[in-house]
N, C-alpha and C positions, 0 to 999 in steps of 0.2 A: 330368284327359283319360281318356277310355276307354281301356282298353289293348287295341290292336288289334292286339298281337304283332309290332310292327313297331320294336322298340327297338334291333335290329341293322341296320336300314336306313337307309343315309346315301348317297344316289347323287351320285355325282360324274361330270363330264365330261372329256374330254381321255384321253392315255394315260398318265397316272401314277395309280397307286392305291396308298395305303400298305397294308400288308398286316400288319406287327407294329409295335411301340411304338419301336422302332428306325429305323422310316420316316420321311422328312421328311413330315410333313402340311401344311406350307406349300405344297407342290408339288401338291397335291390343288385342283382347281376344284370345290369344292360346289355341288350342285343346291338346296340348301335355302335359303330365305331366312333370313338371320340379320338381325333387326331392328335391332341393333347396327351392324351394317356396311351395309344395304341399306335403302332406303326401300320397304316392303312395296308402297306405291303404283306404284311402277315396274315393280312384276311381276303385281299383282292389281287385279283391279276387281271391282265390285259390280253385280250382275245383281238388279233389284229391280224385277219384271213387276207382282207385287203384295207386300204388305206381310206377306203369311202364309208366304212362302218365300223370304228373301233368302239368296242364295247368292254364293259367291266363284267368280269364273273368273279363268283366267290371261288376262294381255293378250295382246292379239295383236301380232306383232312382225312386219310385213307380214303373211304368209298364216298364218304358224305360231304356235300359241300359246307364249309364254314359257316356256322347260323350269324355270326356277327356279320359276315359278307353279305349273306343273302337278305338280311333284315335291311341293312344299309342301303342296298342296291334296291329294294323296293320301296322304303319309307321314303328315302330322300329322292327318288327317282333318278338314279345315277345313270340311267342309260335311256332317259327321255328323249326324244325325236330331236328338240332343238339342241341339247348337250351333244348328243351323237354327232350332229351335223357339224357344231362348233369345233369338237375335235378334230373331224375329219378335213375340215379346213387347213387347221394347224400341220395336221400329218401329211397332207398333200404337198404343203411348202416344204417339210422337211425330207419328204420323198425325193422332190425334185433337188435339193442340195445332195442328197445322197448320190443320185443318179449324175447328177453333174461333174462329182468327185470322181466316179468310176469313170466316167468320159476323158476328163482330164489325164488320169493315170494312163488310159488306154492309148491317148495322144502322145504323152511324155515317153512311153514305153519305147515307141518305134523314132523317137527324134535322137540324132546324133549328139553326142557331147558338146554343148556350145551354152553360151550364155541365155538363150531363149529357155534351154531345157532345164537350167539352173534355177530360173525365174518360176517355170512352171512346177519346179520341185517345192520351193518354198510357197507357191500358192497353194499346192494341195495340202501341206502341213498347216497353213493358215485356214485352209477350209475345214479341216478335220479339227482343227482347235474351236472352230465357230460351232462346229456341229455338236461339239462336246457341252459347250456354253449353252445350250439349249435346253437342255437337261437339269441345269443347275435348279435347287429348290425353290427360288424365288420366282422361275418361269413358269407363265401359264401351261397346265397340261405336263409339267416335268416328268411325273413318274411314266405317263403313257409314251412321252418322246423319248424316255430313256429305254422303256422296253423295245421301242421299233428300232433305236439307233445302235444300241449295245451288240447285237448280233454282227452288225455291218463293221463295228470299229475294230475289231482285230484283223477281220480281211483288209479293212483300207490301210492300217497302220503297216501291216504284213507287205502290201502291195507297193507302200510308200518305201520301206525299207530295202524293199527287192530292186529298187528303181535308183538307190544312193550309189555313188560310185565307191 
């Protein structure tokens, strides 16, 4: 992580603030997301208007942005330039995979029933499975990839089922 000079920044809410090592830290209400204790998806959402600039936003709670989301994005620099570029590179590869599946579906849809068509159907199913594997929790940027892929999954599966004999 780039050093943003914020190593002492630890926002808390509420009236209690620990000032020294003897103070009770358990009484503080931290405003940073701890993924071991909180699901980041409860506080953050992806804004992917195009695959070249995938950014994180704080989820809205009513009309206000989630404070843990806002603080975490700001303090941890979750939308810093280098990180957004890394995410974009991953997302653009996923975008190509999705487009390739749609193209293979279009080609298969006009093929007559034959062995080659059957192989294309198998390939489409395999490609959809591979796409699904891209957002397993152990994968890099899994949450972002899932956010991008999920809207496509239902459509891809529906098209595939429509092609089956």
